[in-house]
C-alpha positions as CSV (number, residue, x, y, z in Angstrom):
1,M,8.2,-15.7,8.2
2,R,8.4,-13.0,5.6
3,V,6.6,-9.8,6.3
4,A,6.1,-7.0,3.7
5,V,5.6,-3.5,5.1
6,L,4.3,-0.9,2.7
7,S,4.2,2.8,3.5
8,D,3.9,6.3,2.0
9,I,2.2,5.4,-1.2
10,P,0.7,9.0,-1.8
11,G,-1.9,7.9,-4.3
12,N,0.6,6.5,-6.8
13,V,-1.1,3.3,-8.0
14,L,1.6,2.7,-10.7
15,A,4.3,2.6,-8.0
16,L,2.2,0.4,-5.8
17,D,1.6,-2.1,-8.6
18,A,5.4,-2.1,-9.3
19,V,6.1,-2.9,-5.7
20,L,3.5,-5.6,-5.5
21,A,4.8,-7.2,-8.7
22,D,8.4,-7.1,-7.4
23,L,7.2,-8.7,-4.1
24,A,5.4,-11.5,-6.1
25,A,8.5,-12.0,-8.2
26,Q,10.6,-12.5,-5.0
27,G,8.2,-15.2,-3.8
28,G,5.7,-13.1,-2.0
29,A,5.3,-12.6,1.8
30,D,3.6,-14.5,4.5
31,A,2.0,-11.3,5.8
32,T,1.6,-7.8,4.5
33,V,1.0,-4.7,6.6
34,V,0.4,-1.2,5.3
35,A,1.7,1.6,7.5
36,G,-0.3,4.6,6.3
37,D,0.1,7.8,4.3
38,L,-1.8,6.4,1.4
39,C,-3.4,9.1,-0.7
40,L,-2.4,12.7,0.0
41,D,-1.3,14.6,-3.1
42,G,-1.3,11.6,-5.4
43,P,-2.9,11.3,-8.8
44,R,-5.0,8.2,-8.3
45,P,-5.9,7.8,-4.6
46,H,-9.1,5.8,-5.2
47,E,-7.2,3.1,-7.2
48,V,-4.6,2.9,-4.4
49,L,-7.4,2.3,-1.8
50,E,-9.1,-0.3,-4.0
51,R,-5.8,-2.2,-4.6
52,L,-5.0,-2.2,-0.8
53,Q,-8.5,-3.4,0.0
54,S,-8.1,-6.3,-2.4
55,L,-5.0,-7.4,-0.4
56,G,-7.1,-7.8,2.7
57,C,-4.2,-6.9,5.0
58,P,-4.1,-4.7,8.1
59,V,-3.7,-0.9,7.5
60,I,-2.4,1.5,10.1
61,Q,-3.7,5.1,9.7
62,G,-0.9,7.5,9.0
63,N,-0.9,11.2,9.9
64,T,-1.8,12.3,6.4
65,D,-4.7,9.8,6.3
66,R,-5.9,11.2,9.6
67,D,-5.7,14.8,8.2
68,L,-7.7,13.9,5.2
């Protein structure tokens, strides 16, 4: 089973898209989990949240997510 764990995205949707494209190019994953710290200080936090919601995977709240 291949599991992708994403973390510390800080509102950078361009980097998130690059990681997701690379993951797809490598054959994808059986499961994806997001380990928090998603939006603080980033240029496009709303787009990051939308992209992660479209994945439909579990998201663990990070400390910066809690602080926001």
